[in-house]
C-alpha positions as CSV (number, residue, x, y, z in Angstrom):
1,M,9.4,14.4,2.3
2,S,6.4,12.6,3.9
3,P,3.3,12.0,1.8
4,E,1.4,14.3,4.1
5,S,3.6,17.4,3.8
6,P,2.4,20.2,1.5
7,R,4.3,20.4,-1.8
8,V,4.2,23.3,-4.3
9,F,4.6,22.0,-7.9
10,H,7.4,24.2,-9.3
11,G,8.6,24.1,-12.9
12,P,12.1,22.9,-12.3
13,D,10.8,19.8,-10.5
14,V,9.1,18.8,-13.8
15,D,12.0,19.8,-16.0
16,R,14.3,17.3,-14.4
17,R,12.0,14.6,-15.6
18,I,12.7,13.0,-19.0
19,M,9.0,13.4,-19.7
20,L,9.2,13.7,-23.4
21,K,11.0,10.5,-24.4
22,G,8.4,8.5,-26.3
23,L,6.2,11.5,-27.1
24,L,7.8,12.4,-30.5
25,G,6.8,10.8,-33.8
26,A,3.8,10.4,-36.0
27,A,1.3,7.5,-35.7
28,G,-1.5,6.1,-37.8
29,V,-5.0,5.4,-36.7
30,A,-7.4,3.1,-38.6
31,A,-10.7,4.5,-39.8
32,L,-13.5,4.0,-37.3
33,P,-17.3,4.7,-37.1
34,T,-18.4,8.3,-36.8
35,L,-18.8,9.9,-33.4
36,A,-21.5,12.5,-33.7
37,A,-20.7,16.0,-32.6
38,C,-22.9,18.5,-30.9
39,S,-25.0,20.8,-33.1
40,S,-26.3,24.1,-31.9
41,S,-28.5,26.7,-33.5
42,N,-26.9,29.5,-31.6
43,K,-23.2,28.7,-32.4
44,S,-21.3,31.9,-33.1
45,S,-18.6,32.2,-35.7
46,S,-17.2,35.6,-35.0
47,S,-15.4,37.3,-37.9
48,T,-14.0,40.0,-35.5
49,P,-10.5,39.0,-34.4
50,G,-10.4,38.5,-30.6
51,A,-14.2,38.7,-30.2
52,A,-15.6,35.8,-28.1
53,A,-19.3,35.2,-27.6
54,G,-21.9,32.6,-28.2
55,T,-21.5,28.8,-27.8
56,V,-18.4,26.7,-27.9
57,T,-19.1,23.0,-28.4
58,L,-16.9,20.4,-26.7
59,G,-16.5,16.7,-27.3
60,S,-15.7,14.8,-24.1
61,N,-14.7,11.3,-23.2
62,A,-15.3,12.0,-19.5
63,S,-18.3,9.6,-19.2
64,D,-17.6,8.3,-15.6
65,A,-19.5,10.2,-12.9
66,V,-16.6,11.8,-11.1
67,P,-14.6,13.2,-14.0
68,K,-17.8,14.2,-15.8
69,K,-18.8,16.3,-12.7
70,A,-15.3,17.7,-12.4
71,F,-15.1,18.8,-16.0
72,Q,-18.5,20.4,-15.7
73,A,-17.1,22.4,-12.7
74,V,-14.4,23.7,-15.1
75,Y,-16.9,24.7,-17.7
76,D,-19.2,26.4,-15.0
77,A,-16.3,28.3,-13.6
78,F,-15.3,29.4,-17.1
79,Q,-18.8,30.6,-17.9
80,A,-19.0,32.5,-14.7
81,K,-15.9,34.5,-15.8
82,N,-17.0,34.8,-19.4
83,T,-20.7,35.5,-19.2
84,G,-21.1,35.9,-23.0
85,I,-20.0,32.3,-23.7
86,K,-21.8,29.1,-23.2
87,V,-20.1,25.6,-23.2
88,Q,-22.2,22.9,-24.8
89,V,-20.8,19.5,-23.9
90,N,-21.1,16.3,-26.0
91,T,-20.1,13.4,-23.7
92,K,-19.6,9.9,-25.1
93,D,-18.5,6.7,-23.4
94,H,-14.7,6.9,-22.8
95,D,-13.8,3.8,-24.9
96,T,-16.3,4.6,-27.7
97,F,-14.9,8.1,-27.9
98,Q,-11.3,6.7,-28.4
99,E,-12.4,4.1,-30.9
100,Q,-14.3,6.6,-33.1
101,I,-12.0,9.6,-32.7
102,N,-10.5,9.4,-36.2
103,S,-13.7,9.6,-38.2
104,Y,-15.2,12.0,-35.7
105,L,-12.4,14.5,-36.4
106,Q,-12.6,14.0,-40.2
107,A,-16.4,14.8,-40.1
108,T,-17.9,17.8,-38.3
109,P,-16.3,17.7,-34.8
110,D,-17.0,19.9,-31.9
111,D,-14.9,23.1,-31.5
112,V,-12.8,21.6,-28.7
113,F,-12.3,17.9,-27.7
114,T,-10.6,16.0,-24.8
115,W,-7.5,14.0,-25.7
116,F,-4.1,12.9,-24.6
117,A,-0.4,13.9,-24.8
118,G,1.8,11.6,-26.9
119,Y,1.7,10.0,-30.3
120,R,-2.0,10.4,-30.6
121,M,-2.0,14.1,-30.2
122,Q,0.9,14.5,-32.7
123,F,-0.8,12.2,-35.2
124,F,-3.9,14.3,-35.5
125,A,-1.8,17.5,-35.6
126,A,0.3,16.1,-38.5
127,K,-2.8,15.0,-40.4
128,G,-4.4,18.5,-40.1
129,L,-7.2,17.2,-38.0
130,S,-6.4,19.6,-35.2
131,N,-5.9,23.4,-35.2
132,K,-2.7,25.2,-34.0
133,I,-3.2,27.0,-30.8
134,N,0.0,29.1,-30.5
135,D,-2.1,32.1,-29.6
136,V,-3.4,30.2,-26.6
137,W,0.1,29.4,-25.5
138,D,1.1,33.1,-25.9
139,K,-1.3,33.6,-22.9
140,I,-0.7,30.5,-20.8
141,G,3.0,29.8,-21.5
142,N,4.2,31.3,-18.2
143,N,1.9,28.9,-16.4
144,F,3.9,25.8,-17.3
145,P,7.5,24.5,-17.2
146,Q,9.4,23.9,-20.4
147,S,8.7,20.2,-20.3
148,V,5.0,20.8,-20.5
149,H,5.5,23.2,-23.3
150,D,7.3,20.5,-25.2
151,L,4.8,17.7,-24.7
152,S,2.1,20.1,-26.0
153,K,3.7,20.6,-29.4
154,G,3.4,18.7,-32.7
155,Q,6.3,17.6,-34.7
156,D,6.2,20.9,-36.6
157,G,7.0,22.8,-33.4
158,N,3.5,24.4,-33.1
159,Y,1.2,24.0,-30.1
160,Y,-1.8,21.8,-30.4
161,F,-2.6,20.7,-26.8
162,V,-3.5,22.2,-23.5
163,P,-2.9,19.8,-20.5
164,I,-5.0,19.8,-17.4
165,Y,-3.6,17.0,-15.1
166,Y,-1.4,13.9,-14.8
167,Y,-1.8,10.7,-12.9
168,P,0.9,8.2,-12.0
169,W,0.3,4.4,-12.1
170,A,1.2,2.5,-9.0
171,V,0.1,-0.5,-6.8
172,F,-2.8,0.5,-4.6
173,Y,-3.8,-1.1,-1.4
174,R,-5.8,-0.4,1.8
175,K,-3.7,0.5,4.8
176,S,-6.2,-1.3,7.2
177,V,-5.8,-4.6,5.3
178,F,-2.0,-4.4,5.4
179,A,-2.1,-3.5,9.1
180,A,-4.6,-6.3,10.0
181,H,-2.4,-9.0,8.3
182,N,1.0,-7.3,9.1
183,Y,1.8,-7.1,5.4
184,Q,4.9,-5.1,4.5
185,V,5.2,-2.9,1.4
186,P,7.4,-4.8,-1.1
187,T,10.2,-3.0,-3.0
188,D,11.6,-5.9,-5.0
189,W,10.2,-8.7,-7.0
190,N,10.8,-11.6,-4.6
191,S,9.1,-9.8,-1.7
192,F,6.2,-8.9,-4.0
193,V,5.7,-12.5,-5.0
194,S,5.9,-13.6,-1.4
195,L,3.3,-11.0,-0.5
196,C,1.0,-12.3,-3.2
197,E,1.4,-15.9,-1.9
198,K,0.6,-14.7,1.7
199,M,-2.5,-12.8,0.6
200,K,-3.7,-15.8,-1.3
201,S,-3.3,-18.0,1.7
202,D,-5.2,-15.4,3.7
203,G,-8.2,-15.7,1.4
204,L,-7.7,-12.5,-0.6
205,N,-7.4,-12.0,-4.3
206,P,-3.7,-10.8,-4.2
207,I,-4.0,-8.6,-7.4
208,A,-7.3,-7.1,-8.5
209,F,-7.4,-7.1,-12.3
210,A,-9.8,-6.3,-15.1
211,D,-9.2,-6.2,-18.9
212,A,-12.7,-6.0,-20.4
213,D,-11.7,-2.6,-21.8
214,K,-8.4,-4.1,-23.1
215,W,-6.2,-1.2,-22.0
216,P,-5.4,-2.2,-18.4
217,A,-3.1,-5.1,-19.6
218,M,-1.1,-2.6,-21.5
219,G,-0.3,-0.7,-18.3
220,T,0.8,-3.9,-16.6
221,F,3.2,-4.7,-19.4
222,D,4.6,-1.2,-19.3
223,Q,5.5,-1.6,-15.7
224,L,7.0,-5.1,-16.1
225,N,9.0,-4.1,-19.2
226,M,10.5,-0.9,-17.7
227,R,11.4,-2.8,-14.5
228,T,12.9,-5.8,-16.4
229,N,14.6,-4.0,-19.3
230,G,14.8,-0.3,-18.4
231,Y,13.1,2.8,-19.8
232,Q,15.1,3.2,-23.0
233,F,14.5,-0.4,-24.2
234,H,10.8,0.1,-23.4
235,M,10.6,3.3,-25.5
236,D,12.6,1.7,-28.3
237,L,10.0,-1.1,-28.3
238,M,7.1,1.4,-28.3
239,H,8.7,3.2,-31.2
240,G,9.2,0.1,-33.3
241,K,13.0,0.2,-33.0
242,A,13.3,-2.9,-30.8
243,A,11.9,-6.4,-31.8
244,W,9.1,-8.0,-29.9
245,T,11.0,-11.3,-30.5
246,D,13.9,-10.0,-28.5
247,A,14.6,-12.3,-25.5
248,K,14.2,-9.3,-23.2
249,V,10.5,-9.0,-24.1
250,K,10.0,-12.7,-23.4
251,K,11.7,-12.2,-20.0
252,A,9.2,-9.5,-19.1
253,F,6.4,-11.8,-19.9
254,D,8.0,-14.6,-17.9
255,Y,7.7,-12.4,-14.8
256,W,4.1,-11.7,-15.7
257,T,3.4,-15.4,-16.0
258,Q,4.9,-15.9,-12.6
259,I,2.2,-13.7,-11.0
260,L,-0.7,-14.5,-13.2
261,P,-2.0,-17.1,-10.7
262,Y,-2.4,-14.3,-8.2
263,H,-4.6,-12.2,-10.5
264,Q,-8.3,-11.9,-9.7
265,A,-10.1,-14.6,-11.7
266,G,-12.4,-13.7,-14.6
267,Y,-10.5,-10.6,-15.6
268,I,-11.2,-10.8,-19.3
269,G,-14.9,-9.9,-18.7
270,R,-14.4,-7.4,-15.9
271,K,-14.4,-3.6,-16.0
272,W,-11.7,-1.6,-14.1
273,Q,-14.4,-0.1,-11.9
274,D,-15.5,-3.5,-10.7
275,A,-11.9,-4.5,-9.9
276,A,-11.5,-1.3,-7.9
277,Q,-14.6,-2.2,-6.0
278,S,-13.0,-5.5,-5.0
279,L,-10.2,-3.4,-3.5
280,L,-12.7,-1.1,-1.8
281,Q,-14.5,-4.1,-0.4
282,K,-11.3,-5.6,0.9
283,K,-11.7,-8.7,-1.3
284,S,-8.5,-7.9,-3.1
285,G,-5.2,-7.0,-1.6
286,M,-3.6,-4.8,-4.3
287,Y,-4.4,-3.2,-7.6
288,L,-2.1,-1.8,-10.3
289,L,-3.7,1.2,-11.9
290,G,-3.6,4.9,-12.3
291,T,-4.5,7.2,-9.4
292,F,-8.0,7.5,-10.9
293,V,-8.8,4.4,-8.9
294,A,-9.5,6.8,-6.1
295,Q,-12.6,7.9,-7.9
296,Q,-14.2,4.7,-6.7
297,F,-13.4,5.6,-3.0
298,T,-16.2,8.0,-2.5
299,N,-16.5,7.6,1.3
300,P,-13.8,9.9,2.9
301,D,-12.9,7.2,5.4
302,D,-12.3,4.7,2.6
303,L,-10.2,7.3,0.7
304,A,-8.1,8.0,3.8
305,D,-7.5,4.2,4.0
306,L,-6.2,4.1,0.4
307,D,-2.4,4.1,-0.2
308,F,0.0,3.0,-2.9
309,F,3.6,2.0,-3.6
310,A,5.7,2.2,-6.7
311,F,5.8,-1.0,-8.8
312,P,8.6,-3.2,-7.3
313,A,12.1,-3.4,-8.7
314,I,13.0,-6.5,-10.8
315,D,16.5,-5.7,-12.1
316,P,18.6,-3.7,-9.7
317,Q,20.1,-1.9,-12.6
318,W,16.8,-0.1,-13.2
319,G,15.3,-0.3,-9.7
320,Q,12.2,1.9,-9.6
321,D,13.5,4.7,-11.7
322,S,10.6,5.0,-14.1
323,V,7.0,6.1,-13.5
324,E,4.1,5.9,-15.9
325,A,2.3,9.2,-15.6
326,P,-0.1,10.0,-18.5
327,V,-1.1,13.6,-19.2
328,D,-4.7,14.4,-20.3
329,G,-5.9,17.6,-21.8
330,F,-7.7,19.3,-24.7
331,M,-7.3,20.1,-28.4
332,L,-8.9,22.4,-30.9
333,S,-10.6,20.8,-33.9
334,K,-9.5,21.6,-37.5
335,N,-12.2,24.1,-38.4
336,P,-13.9,25.3,-35.1
337,K,-17.1,27.2,-35.7
338,N,-16.4,29.5,-32.8
339,R,-12.7,29.7,-32.6
340,A,-12.6,32.9,-30.5
341,A,-14.7,31.4,-27.7
342,A,-12.8,28.1,-28.0
343,V,-9.5,29.9,-27.5
344,K,-10.9,31.6,-24.4
345,L,-12.0,28.3,-23.0
346,L,-8.6,26.7,-23.6
347,E,-6.8,29.7,-22.0
348,F,-8.9,29.1,-18.9
349,I,-8.3,25.4,-18.8
350,G,-4.5,26.2,-19.0
351,S,-4.7,28.3,-15.9
352,A,-4.4,27.6,-12.2
353,D,-8.1,28.5,-11.9
354,G,-9.0,26.0,-14.6
355,E,-7.0,23.1,-13.1
356,G,-8.1,24.1,-9.6
357,A,-11.8,23.9,-10.6
358,Y,-11.3,20.4,-11.8
359,L,-9.2,19.2,-8.8
360,K,-11.7,20.6,-6.3
361,V,-14.1,17.9,-7.5
362,D,-11.9,15.1,-8.6
363,N,-9.0,14.7,-6.2
364,S,-7.5,11.6,-7.9
365,Y,-5.2,13.7,-10.2
366,D,-2.4,16.2,-9.9
367,A,-2.0,19.7,-11.4
368,L,0.7,20.6,-13.9
369,V,0.7,24.4,-13.6
370,N,3.7,26.2,-12.1
371,G,3.5,27.0,-8.4
372,Y,0.1,25.2,-7.9
373,D,-0.8,25.4,-4.2
374,T,-0.9,21.7,-3.1
375,S,-1.8,22.5,0.5
376,G,-5.3,21.2,-0.3
377,Y,-4.1,18.0,-1.8
378,N,-5.2,14.7,-0.1
379,A,-2.6,12.1,0.8
380,I,-2.8,10.3,-2.5
381,Q,-2.3,13.5,-4.5
382,K,0.7,14.5,-2.4
383,K,2.3,11.1,-2.6
384,S,1.6,11.2,-6.4
385,A,3.5,14.4,-6.7
386,Q,6.3,12.9,-4.7
387,L,6.5,9.8,-6.8
388,F,6.4,11.9,-10.0
389,G,9.1,14.2,-8.7
390,S,11.5,11.4,-7.8
391,A,11.3,9.7,-11.2
392,Q,14.2,9.7,-13.5
393,H,12.0,8.7,-16.5
394,V,8.3,9.3,-17.1
395,S,6.4,7.3,-19.7
396,Q,2.9,8.1,-20.9
397,F,1.1,4.7,-21.6
398,M,1.5,2.1,-24.3
399,D,-1.4,3.4,-26.4
400,R,0.1,6.9,-26.2
401,D,3.8,6.1,-26.5
402,A,3.3,3.7,-29.4
403,N,1.6,3.9,-32.8
404,P,-2.1,3.8,-31.9
405,A,-3.0,1.6,-34.8
406,F,-0.5,-0.9,-33.5
407,T,-1.8,-0.8,-30.0
408,S,-5.5,-1.1,-30.9
409,T,-5.3,-3.7,-33.7
410,V,-2.3,-5.7,-32.5
411,M,-1.4,-5.3,-28.8
412,Q,-4.9,-5.3,-27.3
413,P,-6.0,-8.6,-28.8
414,Q,-2.6,-10.2,-28.5
415,L,-2.3,-9.3,-24.8
416,Q,-5.7,-10.9,-24.2
417,A,-4.5,-13.9,-26.1
418,Y,-1.5,-14.1,-23.8
419,L,-3.7,-13.8,-20.7
420,Q,-5.9,-16.6,-21.9
421,N,-3.0,-18.8,-22.9
422,P,0.4,-17.8,-21.3
423,G,2.1,-20.8,-22.7
424,S,1.7,-19.5,-26.3
425,I,3.7,-16.4,-25.6
426,G,6.5,-17.4,-28.1
427,S,4.1,-17.5,-31.1
428,I,2.3,-14.5,-29.8
429,L,5.5,-12.4,-29.8
430,S,6.4,-13.6,-33.3
431,G,2.9,-12.6,-34.5
432,I,3.3,-9.1,-32.8
433,E,6.6,-8.5,-34.5
434,Q,5.4,-9.5,-37.9
435,Q,2.4,-7.2,-37.6
436,K,4.5,-4.4,-36.2
437,Q,6.8,-4.5,-39.2
438,S,3.8,-4.0,-41.5
439,I,2.3,-1.1,-39.5
440,Y,5.5,0.8,-38.6
441,N,7.1,0.4,-42.1
442,S,3.9,1.4,-44.0
């Protein structure tokens, strides 16, 4: 199938994916500063079953301009269909929201909040910091394939999550840059390294990179580890079952060290948006990131010039069989003040109308609902669906597949330590393993 051909997203296409490996299990999160919730004098807490009116409050991490506008389109569309309900949004900086989520949920959170599939969703469900939404899934269940049902459940089998989109990670580039220099898309490691060397000699930053927010490096490791050691070893490592001192892990870092000289300099202090701008401005040749990189390509001509390829194969045994495709969505807080209205909002988000309202504004993600009409997708969205549909294994992301306390307190600083001193990787991995034992065995 060509990237330009329309594709309808049918349930069986998703069901073939091993989407759920790595999503099961509880995780701990360290206590963090309080994230203030919205307050509203006209909140309604209806005592009549099924009644829905008044204000539903919503805590959001969608602080960037494009997703913030897209989510507002969802809330506007919902309010237009439910004229008796108002959505009051409390938006916080994306990274601050994540850092403060634990104490926020333990205090007086909003009725509904944005969050992610994976360990983090299940942790809050297991700790009683989120409310069961089986009644929502009674209404929206037919909208999704079984795999999406499964990733929306806690360990107790109850539903706690309503997804809205997914976004694969891949290597992005500008078609005009590749055409001007006669670059060829690499499919294996040697051709990828050769391309990096050629780009460097042509005066480009071969690989745009930014790790000021500390999460992008985790995505790079995920790609390298799955390509070097396969999906199952990667998930065993995320779940604490494999050792970070295993020679396989060192081998993945050896590949990273090989291409570090081709990374855009100054990455420790750079935000991902700035790295994306270097790709936009044709100063960098490639950028490994999620499809949300397209949010920075606001000019239609620039967006049409954007393309991507799957991260190159390293070990032929694994090839390019795994794709990282995180799923974002919404949860209901433990004691919502207006549950009836919150349920109505979640039902709308879990519909084709809800997902469609978002994707009409932000065209960097793909829908999850059954039979979604993809004829309006741009080339990036269509190619994303193709990449996702061809994957044998789908991971979420290190900070979702692994214990979040481990990723935030151990992996983020240790990956930055590696980036600043690659030669110390041996002692870094020993330290990671020691701290992992403490966290996973506590």
